[in-house]
C-alpha positions as CSV (number, residue, x, y, z in Angstrom):
1,X,65.2,227.8,218.0
2,X,66.6,229.0,220.8
3,X,69.9,228.5,219.6
4,X,69.1,230.6,216.8
5,X,67.5,233.6,218.4
6,X,70.5,233.8,220.9
7,X,73.2,233.7,218.3
8,X,71.1,236.7,215.9
9,X,70.9,238.4,219.5
10,X,74.9,238.1,220.3
11,X,75.4,239.0,216.6
12,X,73.3,242.2,216.7
13,X,74.7,243.7,219.8
14,X,78.4,242.6,218.8
15,X,77.6,244.7,215.2
16,X,76.0,247.6,217.4
17,X,79.1,247.6,219.7
18,X,81.7,247.7,216.9
19,X,79.6,250.6,215.3
20,X,80.1,252.4,218.3
21,X,83.7,252.2,218.6
22,X,84.3,252.7,215.0
23,X,82.5,256.2,215.6
24,X,84.3,257.0,218.5
25,X,87.9,256.0,216.7
26,X,86.7,258.3,213.9
27,X,85.6,261.0,216.0
28,X,88.9,261.0,217.9
29,X,91.2,261.3,214.9
30,X,88.8,263.7,212.9
31,X,89.5,267.6,213.5
32,X,86.8,269.2,215.7
33,X,85.6,272.4,213.8
34,X,83.8,275.6,215.1
35,X,83.1,278.7,213.4
36,X,82.0,282.1,214.0
37,X,80.6,285.0,211.7
38,X,80.7,282.7,208.7
39,X,85.1,282.3,208.9
40,X,85.7,278.4,208.3
41,X,88.7,275.9,207.7
42,X,88.8,274.9,204.3
43,X,92.5,273.0,204.8
44,X,94.6,271.8,207.6
45,X,97.5,269.9,207.5
46,X,100.3,268.7,209.7
47,X,104.0,268.0,208.3
48,X,107.2,267.4,210.3
49,X,110.4,267.8,209.5
50,X,113.8,266.4,211.4
51,X,113.6,269.0,213.5
52,X,110.4,270.5,213.6
53,X,106.7,270.3,213.5
54,X,105.1,272.3,210.6
55,X,101.1,273.8,209.9
56,X,99.7,274.6,206.7
57,X,96.0,275.9,206.6
58,X,93.4,277.8,204.6
59,X,90.4,279.8,206.0
60,X,87.7,281.2,204.1
61,X,85.5,284.5,204.6
62,X,84.4,287.5,203.7
63,X,85.8,291.0,204.9
64,X,82.2,292.3,206.5
65,X,81.3,296.1,205.3
66,X,81.9,297.8,208.9
67,X,85.6,296.4,208.6
68,X,86.8,297.0,205.1
69,X,85.2,300.7,205.9
70,X,87.6,300.9,208.9
71,X,90.6,299.9,206.6
72,X,89.6,302.4,203.6
73,X,89.5,305.4,206.7
74,X,93.5,304.5,207.4
75,X,92.8,301.9,210.5
76,X,94.5,299.2,210.7
77,X,92.9,295.7,211.5
78,X,94.8,292.8,213.2
79,X,93.9,288.9,212.5
80,X,96.1,286.5,214.4
81,X,96.5,282.5,214.0
82,X,97.6,280.7,217.6
83,X,98.2,277.3,218.1
84,X,98.1,275.3,221.9
85,X,99.8,272.1,222.0
86,X,99.2,270.2,224.9
87,X,100.4,266.6,226.3
88,X,97.7,264.6,227.6
89,X,98.5,263.4,230.9
90,X,95.8,261.1,232.5
91,X,96.9,262.0,236.3
92,X,97.0,265.4,236.0
93,X,95.9,268.3,233.6
94,X,97.3,268.3,230.1
95,X,101.1,270.3,230.1
96,X,101.4,272.7,227.6
97,X,104.2,272.4,225.6
98,X,104.0,274.9,222.7
99,X,102.2,278.0,222.0
100,X,103.2,279.9,218.8
101,X,101.3,283.1,217.7
102,X,101.1,284.4,214.0
103,X,99.9,288.2,214.0
104,X,99.0,289.7,210.6
105,X,98.5,293.8,210.6
106,X,96.5,294.9,207.4
107,X,96.3,298.4,206.5
108,X,95.8,300.8,203.4
109,X,98.0,303.3,202.3
110,X,96.0,306.3,200.8
111,X,98.9,308.1,199.2
112,X,100.1,304.9,197.0
113,X,96.5,303.1,197.3
114,X,98.1,299.9,198.3
115,X,97.3,297.7,200.9
116,X,100.3,297.0,203.3
117,X,100.4,293.4,205.5
118,X,103.1,293.3,208.2
119,X,103.8,289.5,209.7
120,X,105.3,289.2,213.5
121,X,105.6,286.7,215.8
122,X,104.0,289.2,218.4
123,X,101.7,292.2,218.3
124,X,102.4,294.6,216.7
125,X,100.5,298.2,217.7
126,X,99.0,300.7,215.6
127,X,102.0,301.4,213.6
128,X,103.4,297.9,212.8
129,X,107.1,298.6,213.8
130,X,108.0,295.7,215.2
131,X,106.8,293.7,212.3
132,X,109.1,291.4,211.3
133,X,108.0,291.0,207.5
134,X,106.1,293.4,205.5
135,X,104.2,292.8,202.1
136,X,102.6,295.2,199.8
137,X,99.7,294.3,197.4
138,X,98.0,296.6,195.0
139,X,94.5,295.2,195.8
140,X,92.4,294.1,198.7
141,X,91.7,290.6,197.5
142,X,95.1,289.8,197.0
143,X,96.1,291.2,200.7
144,X,93.3,289.0,201.8
145,X,94.7,285.8,200.1
146,X,97.7,286.2,202.1
147,X,96.1,286.0,204.8
148,X,93.8,283.1,204.7
149,X,96.5,280.9,203.8
150,X,99.1,279.7,205.8
151,X,102.5,277.5,204.9
152,X,105.0,275.6,206.7
153,X,104.4,277.7,209.8
154,X,106.6,275.8,212.4
155,X,104.6,275.4,215.4
156,X,106.6,273.3,217.7
157,X,110.0,271.5,217.7
158,X,110.4,267.8,217.6
159,X,113.0,268.1,220.8
160,X,109.6,269.2,223.0
161,X,107.6,266.2,221.6
162,X,108.2,262.9,223.3
163,X,107.4,259.8,220.7
164,X,104.6,257.8,221.7
165,X,103.2,260.7,223.9
166,X,99.4,261.7,223.0
167,X,98.9,265.2,222.4
168,X,96.7,267.4,221.3
169,X,97.0,270.8,219.0
170,X,94.3,273.5,219.3
171,X,94.0,276.0,216.8
172,X,92.5,279.2,216.3
173,X,91.9,282.0,213.9
174,X,90.4,285.3,214.6
175,X,90.1,289.2,214.0
176,X,91.6,290.4,217.5
177,X,89.5,293.4,218.8
178,X,92.3,294.1,221.4
179,X,94.9,295.8,219.1
180,X,92.4,298.1,217.5
181,X,92.0,302.0,218.7
182,X,90.7,302.3,222.3
183,X,87.3,304.1,220.8
184,X,86.7,301.5,217.9
185,X,87.1,298.7,220.3
186,X,84.1,300.0,222.3
187,X,82.0,300.4,219.1
188,X,83.2,297.1,217.7
189,X,82.2,295.0,221.1
190,X,78.8,292.9,220.6
191,X,78.6,294.0,216.8
192,X,78.3,290.8,214.4
193,X,80.5,292.2,211.8
194,X,83.6,292.3,213.8
195,X,83.5,288.7,215.1
196,X,85.9,287.0,212.8
197,X,86.6,283.9,214.2
198,X,87.5,279.8,213.8
199,X,88.9,277.2,215.4
200,X,89.5,273.3,215.8
201,X,90.8,270.7,217.8
202,X,92.8,267.6,217.0
203,X,94.7,264.8,218.9
204,X,98.4,264.4,217.5
205,X,100.5,261.5,216.4
206,X,103.6,261.6,215.5
207,X,104.1,258.4,214.2
208,X,101.7,259.0,211.7
209,X,102.7,262.2,210.5
210,X,105.5,261.7,207.1
């Protein structure tokens, strides 16, 4: 009877240990999500080509009334997607190996009643003249759909990443108040209507990517 009780106790402890290890593994391999102001990721995917690491994602949010009012008054607003990739090092601080950004400038054109979306790898300013690509849309709904979805964005060169090394990817999408006109920046600070952001963190395994 003593032996039976001992075996039962060992089995329970082993089962708990196995369950704990499974939970730790699941947590390490699953993206850690965070959201603010009603913004959330609905899709996130990494792929690789022979030369690059590509990111595709979708976010869901509704444009607050205060932001839409500013747009209709001719004030452009700016959304930013930014990625930081770190190589994990047990002996020192993690090393940043890539940090691309994608800036999106949304503006309303009163004369044509159309919406213009500028895309750039860096800040564009109020005029948006430095944007690398410009698209026009008939409706705000169409313009927001283009902002919410990113497809095949090159975020790192594979030559920068070492096979077998451990990496962490931090990804953030947000409405950038720093690119607003100064008076509007001051008025928007602390207002929940202007607080649109979400982020995730995920460990990378190059071998696991297709």
